C-alpha positions in Angstrom: 0.0 0.0 0.0 1.2 3.5 -0.8 2.5 5.5 2.1 0.0 8.2 1.2 -2.9 5.8 1.6 -1.8 4.5 4.9 -4.2 5.4 7.7 -7.3 5.4 5.4 -10.2 3.1 6.2 -12.9 2.2 3.7 -16.5 2.3 4.7 -16.7 -1.5 4.4 -13.8 -1.9 6.7 -15.2 0.5 9.3 -18.6 -1.2 9.3 -16.9 -4.5 10.0 -14.4 -3.1 12.5 -17.1 -1.3 14.6 -19.8 -4.0 14.0 -22.2 -1.3 12.6 -25.0 -1.4 10.1 -24.8 1.1 7.2 -27.7 3.1 8.7 -25.9 3.4 12.0 -22.8 4.7 10.3 -24.9 7.1 8.3 -26.4 8.4 11.6 -22.9 8.9 13.1 -21.9 10.9 10.0 -25.0 13.0 9.6 -26.2 13.5 13.2 -23.0 13.1 15.3 -20.4 14.6 12.9 -18.3 11.6 12.2 -15.6 12.9 9.8 -15.1 11.3 6.4 -13.7 12.0 3.0 -16.3 11.9 0.2 -14.7 10.3 -2.9 -17.9 10.1 -5.0 -21.7 10.0 -4.4 -21.5 6.5 -2.9 -17.8 6.2 -1.9 -16.4 7.4 1.4 -13.2 6.8 3.3 -12.2 7.6 6.8 -8.9 8.8 8.1 -7.6 7.0 11.2 -6.4 10.3 12.8 -9.7 12.0 12.2 -11.6 9.0 13.8 -9.4 8.9 16.8 -9.7 12.6 17.4 -13.5 12.3 17.0 -13.6 9.4 19.5 -11.4 11.2 22.0 -13.7 14.2 21.8 -16.7 12.0 22.9 -14.9 10.0 25.5 -16.8 9.8 28.8 -16.0 8.2 32.1 -18.1 6.1 34.4 -20.4 7.9 36.9 -19.1 5.6 39.6 -17.6 8.6 41.4 -21.2 9.5 42.5 -21.6 6.1 44.2 -18.5 6.6 46.4 -19.6 10.0 47.8 -20.6 9.7 51.4 -24.3 10.5 52.0 -23.4 13.4 54.3 -21.8 15.3 51.4 -24.6 14.7 48.9 -27.1 17.4 48.3 -30.4 17.0 50.0 -33.1 15.2 48.0 -36.0 17.2 46.7 -39.7 16.2 46.8 -39.6 15.3 43.2 -36.6 13.0 43.8 -38.4 10.9 46.3 -42.0 10.8 45.0 -43.0 7.6 43.2 -44.7 8.2 39.8 -48.5 8.0 40.2 -51.4 8.6 37.8 -52.0 12.0 39.5 -48.5 13.4 39.0 -47.7 11.5 35.7 -49.2 14.5 33.9 
């Protein structure tokens, strides 16, 4: 493979690599801004560097830190936090 093409991933490769359906990949492109290079009407490639940057920008961490906060330091619960959902307040 040419040095210039190294780091490029075809759409077919990306679908397989990420175990996605074509419609899911289209959603990521159009709704979530997944970067790609449009070669023609039906042909796209993805650059590894662009993908990694996009993934890193969406990286999240587990919310487990909330579970380890002692109850005394948590904010007090409000009425809406403790009320069970009933027909009257389901609205």
